NUVEXVO-22122 format. One record per residue (C-alpha): residue in one letter; z, y, x. Coordinates in Angstrom, 1 decimal. Each point is the difference from the previous one (the first is absolute). Example, Ala and Ser with C-alpha at 12.3 -4.5 7.8 and 13.67 -1.06 7.14 Angstrom:
! NUVEXVO-22122
badren,z,y,x
A,7.8,-4.5,12.3
S,-0.7,3.4,1.4
END
This chain:
! NUVEXVO-22122
badren,z,y,x
M,46.1,-15.6,-7.9
K,1.0,3.6,1.1
I,3.3,-0.2,1.7
K,-0.3,4.3,-0.5
Y,1.6,-0.5,-3.4
I,2.8,-2.4,0.2
L,2.2,2.6,2.4
S,-0.3,2.7,-2.8
A,-0.5,-2.1,-2.7
I,3.7,-1.5,-0.1
L,1.8,3.2,-0.5
V,-2.4,2.1,-1.7
L,-0.6,-2.8,-3.4
V,2.2,1.1,-2.4
V,0.8,-3.6,-1.9
L,0.0,1.3,-3.5
K,1.0,-3.2,-2.2
A,-2.4,0.6,-2.7
G,0.9,-0.6,-4.0
A,-3.5,-1.2,-1.1
Q,-0.2,-2.9,-2.6
K,-3.0,-1.5,1.5
A,0.0,-3.0,2.5
G,-2.9,1.4,1.4
Q,2.2,2.9,1.4
N,3.0,-2.1,0.9
K,-1.9,-2.1,2.0
A,-1.6,2.9,1.8
D,3.4,1.9,0.5
K,1.3,-3.1,1.5
D,-2.8,0.3,2.4
Y,0.4,3.6,0.8
N,3.4,-0.2,1.0
Q,-0.9,-3.2,2.8
Y,-2.7,2.5,1.3
A,-2.9,-2.4,-1.5
Y,-2.1,2.9,-0.7
I,-3.2,-1.9,-0.5
D,1.4,-2.2,-2.2
A,1.8,2.5,-2.4
I,-3.1,2.5,0.2
E,-2.0,-2.8,-2.1
T,2.2,-0.5,-2.0
Y,0.8,3.7,-0.8
E,-3.0,0.6,-0.5
R,-1.1,-2.8,-2.9
V,3.1,1.9,-1.5
A,-1.2,3.1,0.2
E,-3.7,-1.7,-1.3
K,1.4,-0.5,-3.3
G,1.0,3.5,-0.2
Y,3.9,-0.2,0.6
K,1.1,3.3,1.3
D,3.5,-0.2,1.8
E,1.1,2.7,2.1
K,1.4,-2.4,2.7
M,-2.8,-2.1,-0.3
F,-2.1,2.8,1.4
Q,2.4,0.4,2.8
R,0.1,-3.2,0.8
L,-4.2,0.0,0.4
G,-0.2,3.7,1.3
N,2.5,-1.7,3.0
A,-1.7,-3.2,0.5
Y,-3.1,1.4,0.9
Y,1.6,3.1,1.6
F,1.9,-2.4,2.6
N,-3.4,-2.4,0.6
G,-1.7,3.3,1.3
E,-2.2,-0.1,-3.3
L,0.9,3.8,-0.6
I,-3.7,0.2,-1.9
K,1.3,-2.8,-2.2
A,3.6,1.4,-0.5
T,-1.4,3.3,-1.3
K,-1.0,-1.7,-3.3
W,3.5,-1.1,-0.6
Y,1.7,3.5,1.3
D,-2.1,1.4,-2.4
A,1.1,-1.9,-2.7
L,3.3,0.4,0.9
F,0.2,3.8,0.0
E,-1.8,0.2,-3.3
M,2.4,-2.2,-1.7
N,3.2,2.3,1.5
A,-0.6,2.5,2.5
E,3.9,0.2,0.8
Q,-0.1,-2.3,2.5
E,2.1,-0.7,3.3
P,-0.7,2.2,3.1
E,-1.8,-2.9,1.9
Y,-2.1,-0.7,-3.0
Y,-1.8,3.3,0.7
Y,0.0,-0.3,3.2
R,-1.8,-3.1,0.0
Y,-2.2,1.2,-2.3
A,-1.6,2.7,2.1
Q,-0.4,-2.6,2.4
T,-2.0,-2.0,-1.8
L,-2.3,2.9,-1.6
K,-0.4,1.5,3.9
A,-1.7,-3.3,0.3
T,-2.0,0.5,-3.0
G,-1.1,3.6,1.9
D,1.5,2.0,-2.8
Y,2.0,2.4,2.2
M,0.5,2.5,-2.4
K,1.9,-2.4,-2.9
A,1.8,-1.3,3.0
D,1.7,3.0,1.6
K,0.8,0.9,-4.0
I,2.1,-3.0,0.0
L,1.6,0.8,3.4
E,0.9,3.2,-1.2
T,2.1,-1.8,-3.1
F,1.3,-2.3,2.8
N,1.3,2.7,2.0
K,1.3,1.9,-2.8
K,2.1,-3.8,-1.5
I,1.7,-0.3,3.9
K,-0.3,3.3,2.1
T,1.8,-1.6,2.8
D,-2.5,-2.9,0.7
K,-2.3,0.6,3.3
R,-3.1,-1.5,-1.6
G,0.1,2.8,-2.5
V,1.5,2.7,2.6
L,-2.9,-0.5,2.2
F,-2.7,-0.3,-2.8
E,1.6,3.4,-1.1
N,0.0,1.6,3.3
N,-4.1,-1.5,1.0
K,-1.8,1.3,-3.2
N,-2.9,0.2,2.3
Y,0.5,-3.4,1.2
L,-3.7,-1.2,-0.8
E,-0.9,3.4,2.0
Q,1.7,-1.9,2.7
I,-1.2,-3.3,0.1
K,-3.3,0.9,-0.3
A,0.5,2.5,3.2
N,1.2,-3.2,1.8
S,-2.6,-2.6,-1.2
G,-3.5,-0.3,1.7
R,1.6,-1.2,3.0
F,-0.6,-3.7,0.3
E,-3.3,-2.2,-0.4
I,1.3,-3.4,-1.8
A,-1.9,-3.5,-1.2
N,0.8,-2.9,-1.0
A,1.5,-2.0,2.7
G,-1.7,-3.0,-0.7
I,2.3,-2.8,-0.6
N,1.0,0.5,-3.2
S,0.5,-2.9,-2.2
T,-0.1,0.6,-3.7
Q,3.5,-0.6,-0.3
T,2.7,2.6,1.6
D,-0.2,1.0,3.3
Y,2.2,2.5,1.5
G,2.3,1.0,2.6
S,-1.7,0.0,4.0
A,1.5,0.1,3.2
F,-1.7,0.0,3.3
Y,0.7,-3.1,2.1
T,-1.4,-0.5,3.8
N,-3.6,0.3,-1.1
K,0.3,-0.9,-4.0
L,1.0,1.2,-2.7
V,2.4,-1.6,-1.7
F,0.9,0.4,-4.1
A,1.0,-1.7,-3.2
S,-2.3,-1.9,-2.4
A,0.2,-1.7,-3.0
R,-3.3,-1.8,0.0
D,-0.4,-3.4,-1.0
T,1.5,-2.6,2.8
G,-2.3,-2.7,-1.3
G,3.3,-2.3,-0.5
I,0.1,-2.6,-2.8
A,3.2,1.7,-1.3
K,-0.5,4.0,-0.2
K,3.2,1.6,0.1
T,0.0,3.2,-2.8
F,2.6,2.6,-0.2
K,1.0,0.8,-3.4
W,0.2,3.9,0.1
T,-3.9,-0.2,0.6
N,-1.2,-3.3,-0.7
K,-1.7,0.5,3.0
S,0.6,-2.3,3.4
F,2.5,1.0,2.4
T,-0.9,2.0,3.1
N,0.0,-1.2,3.8
L,-0.9,1.5,3.1
Y,-3.6,-0.2,1.2
S,-2.0,1.1,3.4
A,-3.3,1.4,0.8
E,-1.5,0.4,3.2
L,-0.3,4.2,0.6
K,-3.9,-0.5,2.0
A,-0.7,2.6,2.3
D,-2.8,2.2,-3.1
G,3.5,-0.2,-2.1
T,-1.3,-2.6,-2.1
L,2.4,-2.6,-1.1
G,-0.1,-3.8,0.2
K,0.2,-2.6,-1.6
P,3.8,0.1,-1.6
E,1.9,-3.1,0.9
R,3.5,-1.3,-1.4
F,2.8,1.4,2.2
E,2.4,-2.6,1.3
K,1.3,-1.9,-2.2
K,3.8,0.1,1.1
I,-0.2,3.2,-1.1
N,-1.7,-0.2,-3.2
S,2.3,-2.0,-2.8
K,-0.8,-0.4,-3.5
F,1.3,3.1,-1.0
N,-1.4,3.5,1.2
E,-0.3,1.1,3.4
S,-1.4,3.7,0.4
T,0.0,3.3,2.2
P,0.6,-1.6,3.6
V,0.4,2.3,2.7
F,0.1,-0.9,4.1
T,1.5,1.2,3.2
K,-2.2,1.3,2.4
D,0.2,-2.8,2.0
G,-0.4,-2.4,-2.8
N,2.9,-2.2,1.1
T,1.6,1.0,-4.2
M,-1.0,0.6,-3.0
Y,2.0,1.2,-3.3
F,-1.1,-0.6,-3.5
T,0.4,-0.2,-3.5
R,0.3,-3.3,-2.1
N,1.9,-0.9,-3.3
N,3.7,-0.7,0.6
Y,-0.8,-3.9,1.4
L,0.7,-1.2,3.2
D,0.5,-3.7,1.8
G,-0.9,-1.1,-3.7
K,2.3,1.5,-2.0
R,-0.1,3.1,-2.4
G,2.3,2.4,-1.0
K,-0.2,2.3,-3.1
D,1.9,2.3,-1.3
D,3.1,0.5,-2.7
Q,-3.4,0.0,-2.9
K,-1.3,-3.0,1.8
I,-2.6,1.7,1.2
T,-1.5,-1.0,3.9
L,-0.4,4.0,2.0
L,-1.6,1.1,3.1
K,1.6,-0.5,3.5
L,-1.3,1.1,3.4
Y,-0.1,-2.8,2.8
K,0.0,-0.2,3.4
A,-2.1,-2.6,2.7
D,-0.8,-0.2,3.6
F,-3.2,-1.4,1.5
S,0.7,-2.4,2.6
N,-2.5,-3.2,1.9
G,-2.7,1.5,-2.5
K,2.1,-0.2,-3.4
W,1.8,2.1,-2.0
I,3.9,-1.5,-0.5
N,3.5,0.9,-0.6
I,-0.6,1.6,-3.5
S,2.9,1.7,-0.8
E,1.0,2.2,-2.9
L,1.2,3.5,1.0
P,3.9,0.7,-0.1
F,-0.5,3.0,-2.4
N,-1.9,-1.6,-2.8
S,1.8,-1.5,-3.3
D,-0.6,-2.7,-2.9
Q,0.9,3.6,-2.3
Y,-3.0,2.2,1.1
S,-2.7,0.0,1.9
T,-1.6,1.2,3.5
A,-3.4,-0.1,0.8
H,-3.2,1.8,1.8
P,1.7,0.1,4.0
A,-2.0,2.6,2.4
L,1.2,0.6,3.5
S,0.4,3.1,1.8
L,-1.8,1.1,3.2
D,3.0,-1.2,2.1
E,0.5,-3.5,-2.2
K,3.6,1.5,-0.2
K,0.1,0.8,-3.4
L,-1.1,-2.1,-3.2
Y,-1.3,2.1,-3.1
F,0.0,-2.2,-3.4
A,-0.3,0.6,-3.3
S,3.3,-1.2,-2.2
D,1.4,0.3,-3.8
M,3.5,-0.8,2.0
P,3.1,2.0,-1.6
G,-0.4,3.9,1.3
T,-3.4,0.0,-0.8
L,-1.2,3.5,-1.8
G,-2.6,-1.3,-2.0
Q,-2.1,-2.9,-1.1
S,-0.3,-1.4,3.8
D,0.8,1.7,3.0
L,-0.9,0.7,3.7
Y,2.6,-1.2,2.5
S,0.5,-0.7,3.7
V,2.1,-1.9,2.1
S,1.0,0.0,3.6
I,-0.9,-3.2,2.3
N,2.1,-0.1,2.5
S,-0.7,-1.6,3.8
D,1.7,-2.8,-0.8
G,-2.5,-1.0,-3.0
S,2.9,0.8,-2.7
F,-0.6,2.9,-2.4
G,2.3,2.8,-1.0
K,0.6,1.3,-3.9
P,-3.3,1.0,-1.7
E,0.1,3.7,-0.7
N,-2.4,1.4,-3.0
L,-2.4,2.7,1.2
G,1.6,2.6,-2.9
A,-1.6,2.6,-2.0
A,-2.6,1.4,2.7
I,-2.0,-3.4,-1.0
N,1.3,-2.0,-3.0
T,-0.2,0.8,-3.3
E,1.6,-1.4,-3.6
G,-3.8,-1.8,-0.1
R,-1.4,-2.9,2.6
E,0.4,0.6,3.9
T,-1.7,-2.9,1.6
F,-2.5,-1.1,2.7
P,0.8,2.0,3.2
F,-1.6,0.0,3.4
V,0.4,1.7,3.3
S,-3.0,1.1,1.7
A,0.3,0.7,3.6
D,-0.3,3.7,-0.9
N,3.5,-0.8,-1.4
E,-1.5,0.8,-3.3
L,1.7,-1.9,-2.9
Y,-2.2,-1.2,-2.7
F,1.0,-2.0,-3.2
A,-0.9,0.7,-3.9
S,2.0,1.3,-3.2
D,-0.7,0.5,-3.1
G,2.9,2.8,0.2
Q,-2.0,2.8,1.9
P,-2.8,2.0,-1.7
G,-2.9,-2.4,0.3
L,-3.4,-1.3,-1.9
G,1.8,-2.7,-2.0
G,1.8,-3.4,0.7
L,1.0,-0.2,3.8
D,-1.7,2.8,2.3
V,0.7,-0.2,3.8
F,1.5,2.6,1.7
V,1.2,1.1,3.4
A,2.4,1.9,2.0
T,0.8,0.8,3.6
I,3.3,-1.8,1.0
N,1.5,2.4,2.0
N,2.2,0.0,3.4
D,3.1,0.0,-1.9
S,-0.9,-2.5,-2.3
T,-0.8,2.5,-2.6
F,-3.1,0.1,-2.0
S,-2.4,3.0,0.0
E,-1.6,0.8,-3.5
V,-1.6,-2.6,-1.9
Q,-3.8,-0.2,-0.9
N,-2.5,-1.9,-2.0
I,-2.7,-1.2,1.6
G,-2.7,0.3,-1.9
E,-2.8,-1.4,-1.3
P,-2.0,-2.3,0.5
V,3.2,-2.1,1.2
N,1.6,0.8,-3.1
S,-1.3,-0.2,-3.4
K,1.0,-0.4,-3.5
Q,1.8,-3.8,0.2
D,2.3,-0.8,2.8
D,-0.5,0.6,3.2
F,2.2,-1.6,2.9
S,0.7,-2.0,3.1
F,-1.9,2.8,2.4
I,-0.2,-0.8,3.6
I,-2.2,1.7,3.1
N,-0.6,-0.6,3.6
N,0.6,3.2,1.4
E,-2.9,-0.5,2.8
T,-2.5,-0.8,-2.3
R,1.2,1.8,-2.6
N,-1.3,-3.8,-2.4
G,2.7,-1.0,-2.1
F,0.4,-2.0,-3.5
F,1.2,0.7,-3.5
S,0.5,-1.8,-2.9
S,-0.8,0.9,-3.7
N,-0.9,-1.2,-3.5
R,-2.3,2.5,-0.9
E,-3.0,-0.6,-2.3
G,-3.0,-1.4,1.8
G,2.3,-2.7,2.1
I,-0.7,-3.5,0.2
G,3.3,-1.0,-0.6
N,3.2,0.9,-1.6
D,1.0,2.2,3.3
D,-2.7,0.1,2.7
I,0.1,1.4,3.7
Y,-2.1,2.3,0.7
K,-0.7,1.4,3.4
L,-0.2,3.5,1.6
T,-0.8,2.5,2.8
E,1.9,3.1,0.2
T,-2.6,3.0,0.9
R,3.0,2.7,-0.4
K,3.3,0.2,0.3
L,2.0,1.5,-2.8
L,3.5,1.3,1.8
C,-0.8,2.7,2.5
E,0.7,-0.6,3.1
Q,0.5,2.3,3.2
K,1.2,-0.3,3.6
L,1.0,2.7,2.2
K,-0.7,-0.3,3.5
G,-0.7,1.4,3.0
K,0.6,1.2,3.7
V,2.5,1.3,1.8
V,-1.4,2.4,3.1
D,0.5,2.5,2.5
Q,-0.6,3.7,-1.6
E,-1.7,1.3,3.2
T,-1.3,-3.5,1.6
N,-0.9,-1.8,-2.8
K,1.9,-2.7,1.6
I,1.1,-2.8,-2.3
L,3.8,-0.2,-0.2
D,2.3,-3.2,0.1
N,3.4,0.0,-0.9
A,-0.2,2.4,-2.7
K,2.0,-0.4,-2.9
V,-2.0,1.3,-3.4
I,1.6,0.3,-3.1
L,-1.0,0.0,-3.4
L,1.9,2.2,-2.9
D,-0.8,0.3,-3.3
E,-0.8,3.5,-1.9
E,4.1,0.5,0.0
F,0.3,-0.8,3.8
R,1.5,-3.0,-0.8
I,-0.9,-2.8,3.1
I,-1.5,-2.9,-1.6
D,-1.2,-1.6,3.3
E,-0.1,0.6,3.6
V,-2.1,-2.2,2.8
I,-0.5,0.7,3.7
T,-3.2,0.2,1.6
E,-1.0,-2.5,2.5
A,-2.5,0.2,3.0
D,-3.1,0.7,-2.6
G,2.3,2.7,-1.4
N,-1.1,-1.1,-3.4
Y,1.9,0.9,-3.0
T,-0.1,-1.9,-3.8
F,1.7,0.3,-3.2
K,-0.7,-0.9,-3.5
V,0.3,2.4,-2.2
K,-0.9,1.4,-3.8
C,-2.7,1.2,-1.1
N,-0.5,3.5,-1.6
A,3.9,0.6,2.0
T,1.5,2.9,2.2
Y,1.3,-0.9,3.4
H,1.2,1.5,3.3
V,-0.7,-1.9,3.1
R,2.3,0.8,3.3
A,-0.6,-1.4,3.7
S,2.2,0.8,2.8
R,0.0,-0.9,3.4
Q,2.6,0.1,3.2
D,-1.5,3.7,1.5
Y,-2.4,0.7,-3.1
E,1.0,2.1,-2.5
T,0.3,-1.1,-3.6
K,-2.6,0.4,-2.3
E,-0.4,-0.6,-3.8
I,-3.4,0.0,-1.8
P,0.0,0.0,-4.2
I,-2.5,-2.0,-1.6
I,-1.2,-0.7,-3.3
I,-1.1,-3.7,-0.6
K,-3.9,-0.2,-1.8
D,0.1,-1.7,-3.2
Q,-2.4,-2.6,0.5
T,0.1,-3.3,2.3
G,-0.3,0.4,4.0
E,1.9,1.4,3.1
T,1.3,3.4,0.8
S,-0.4,1.0,3.3
I,1.9,2.4,2.1
T,0.3,0.8,3.9
I,3.0,1.6,0.5
A,-0.4,1.8,3.8
L,3.9,0.9,1.4
E,0.6,2.5,2.2
K,1.6,-0.2,3.0
R,3.3,1.6,0.6
I,-0.2,0.6,3.5
K,-3.6,1.7,0.8
T,-1.7,0.4,3.5
V,-1.3,3.6,0.6
G,-1.5,2.1,2.6
I,-2.1,3.0,0.5
G,-2.4,0.4,-2.7
T,1.8,-1.6,-2.8
D,0.3,1.7,-3.5
L,3.8,-0.5,-0.8
A,-0.8,0.8,-3.6
K,-2.0,-3.2,0.0
T,2.4,-2.1,2.1
L,2.9,1.9,-1.9
N,-1.9,-1.2,-3.6
I,0.1,4.1,-0.8
P,-2.5,0.0,-2.8
I,-1.2,3.6,0.3
I,1.7,3.5,1.0
Y,-1.1,1.6,-3.0
F,-0.6,3.4,-0.7
D,-0.5,1.9,-3.2
L,-3.3,2.3,-0.4
D,-0.4,3.0,2.1
K,3.5,-0.3,1.4
S,1.6,-0.8,3.3
Y,3.6,-0.8,-0.9
I,1.5,-2.7,0.2
R,0.5,-1.8,-3.5
K,3.9,-2.1,-0.3
D,-1.9,-3.4,0.0
A,-2.0,0.9,3.4
A,3.7,0.9,1.5
F,0.8,-3.5,-0.8
E,-2.8,-1.6,1.5
L,0.8,2.6,3.4
E,3.5,-1.5,0.1
K,-1.7,-3.1,1.1
I,-2.1,1.7,2.8
L,3.3,1.8,0.9
M,2.0,-3.0,0.6
V,-2.5,-1.7,2.2
M,-0.2,3.5,2.2
K,3.5,-0.2,0.2
Q,0.5,-3.5,0.5
Y,-2.8,0.8,3.0
P,1.1,3.2,1.6
K,-3.6,-0.2,2.8
M,-2.3,-0.8,-3.0
K,-2.2,2.9,-0.6
I,-2.2,0.3,-3.4
D,-3.2,1.9,-0.8
V,0.0,0.7,-3.8
R,-3.5,0.5,-1.4
S,-0.3,1.5,-3.4
H,-3.0,-0.3,-2.3
T,-1.1,1.7,-3.1
D,-2.2,-1.3,-3.2
S,-3.9,1.7,-0.2
R,0.8,2.8,-2.7
Q,0.0,3.3,1.4
T,-2.3,1.3,2.9
A,0.0,-2.4,3.2
K,1.4,3.4,2.1
Y,3.1,0.1,-3.0
N,0.7,-3.6,0.7
L,-0.1,-0.1,3.3
S,3.1,3.1,0.2
L,1.5,-1.7,-2.8
S,0.1,-3.3,2.2
D,1.4,1.6,2.6
R,2.7,1.8,-1.9
R,1.0,-3.3,-1.2
A,0.3,-1.7,3.3
K,2.0,3.2,1.2
S,2.2,-0.3,-2.9
T,0.8,-3.7,0.4
V,0.9,0.5,3.9
Q,2.2,2.7,-1.2
W,2.0,-2.5,-2.3
L,0.4,-2.5,3.0
I,0.9,2.7,2.1
K,2.1,2.0,-2.5
N,1.6,-4.4,-0.3
G,1.5,-0.1,3.4
I,-3.4,-0.6,1.9
E,-0.9,1.5,3.1
A,-3.6,2.5,-0.2
N,-1.0,-1.8,3.4
R,-0.3,-3.0,-1.4
L,-2.7,0.9,-3.1
T,-2.9,1.5,-0.4
G,-2.3,0.7,-3.3
K,-3.7,0.7,-0.6
G,-1.6,0.4,-3.2
Y,-3.5,-1.3,-0.9
G,-0.6,0.9,-3.3
E,-2.4,-2.1,-1.7
S,-1.7,-1.5,2.9
Q,1.4,-3.7,-0.1
L,0.0,0.0,-4.0
V,1.1,-4.2,-0.6
N,-2.0,-0.7,-2.9
N,-3.9,1.7,-1.6
C,1.6,3.0,-1.7
S,-1.8,2.9,2.3
D,-1.5,2.9,-1.5
G,-1.8,-0.5,-3.1
V,1.2,-3.4,-0.8
T,1.7,-0.6,-3.3
C,3.9,-1.6,0.5
T,3.5,-0.1,-1.6
E,3.0,2.0,1.2
A,1.7,-3.2,1.1
E,-2.9,-0.5,2.3
H,0.1,3.6,1.3
Q,3.0,-0.5,0.9
L,-0.1,-2.9,2.1
N,-2.2,2.3,2.6
R,2.8,2.3,-0.3
R,2.4,-1.7,2.8
S,1.7,-0.4,3.6
E,-0.3,-1.8,2.5
F,2.8,-0.9,3.4
I,-1.7,-1.3,2.8
I,2.0,-0.7,2.9
I,-1.4,2.0,3.4
G,2.7,-1.0,2.3
M,2.9,-2.3,0.5
E,1.9,1.2,2.9
END
């Protein structure tokens, strides 16, 4: 039995009181209203085969197959329904589109979705379709990242909903237990599901499935367990049944609840239902956050946006629980969101038929941000997703191996478990990392504050470097950031960086310049004061405005140290003759000296000489073609300390 449908069907099914006169159809109506869908299907189809046409009968036949996950069979009856009357309630358009996708008729499905969106423009499913009409191209781009195969543990019945537990895989199965009295679920006429486990072998294969502990398995449905890292606590889904007592809602339907059990002395004990359960709605499919302080689950409780939504609830230190919170419109739609799983990369995987997909339930993923919001939801693509239902995705982040469930064609049973290996990540992940060093000595700097800022210079995060001088930030792909580093006795430095649009790491070494610098005989103050170059215009020797700004730095230092003596050395580019350039550079040196004297420095503390083109800083010599910028690098002045006393 596929518990994935119990959740949504309770709210979605419109219990229509048929006005048909035939006893056979009345019998089917009764079965339908009590969710005995297999009986309803058989009865309705016998009536339909006799040539009867009834709008409500076609609705219920389509729905019966739809909610049993047999989408291709549902298409036949939705076709008949829309042929009989094309004006239906909006939800039928959406279901019809989903079944058309299952047959591969995406063009017709998209036309039906367009009509659906026109009929109810506020439905997020329609809005998502309208805003992502190229969704098939996006899914194609996300596809081809997994290798999949049958897990090797499937029966001819239903097998799904796996979880890692120590060196085992625990899953739900409706395989025949071999008992004398075979208990079946009225909805599907198939066995109830119990939990089984199979050894995860070193070569990736699975051992022979064995029934999980008898204390956990009951005579009703169990499925979708999750275990704490220490293996001492499990949460799981079961029909509303505990200590021999079966609970029902106001309509006498037994729904789903979440249960908890403790492992002690080799046995599972203390089975109890979670406090936010109710007889009046379902809770199912638990998943734990990385720190195990939050439980994610699916429910149709009051406040649900759609047919089933994903929720989270805090697990307090004393073992009590907070109030369940809906994950909101970033994740949930008016459709079904179910089967959550949180990976070690803090990614939320879940199944949905409300997000744009290939048909039925597809598996989607979104990163959980530090503030508990979510990144953009993405379809993980083929081959995990298919035209049928694909759900219950789990993955080991170290091995990149995992499992998922599907009722796709070619399987052994109704639902089957498939193993997977991820060969390429979907979500672009980037780390910004590097070291902070001394600019002059390249010595690693500890105790430096490194701040990450966004494009608008808003602070995102900050770290203090330790002995290794390293810093690391998790950043978004294809985004612009600024990295600001500071340390006592050093000047603050800020560097802009654009992160690549591909998974990987971006490394930046931040070299900080000392605020207090040692100078002596032979020191070039231009380098010490980080003066780029004293520029002169071509064939000119007068001081430019930008050059005067740089010379002010030399002036301040010479006034601070009144015994310091400087030799100004001027250089030109290679254009013009060597004789001309030597004369020009000498005039520039003297022009620089005169500017300093004019601004208060004694003449006996200054000397100046031109070197022409004899000391070029690049290869722009005679006969070499260079840009104006390259030539200008050679037109410079140096300020060499030649005396300190």
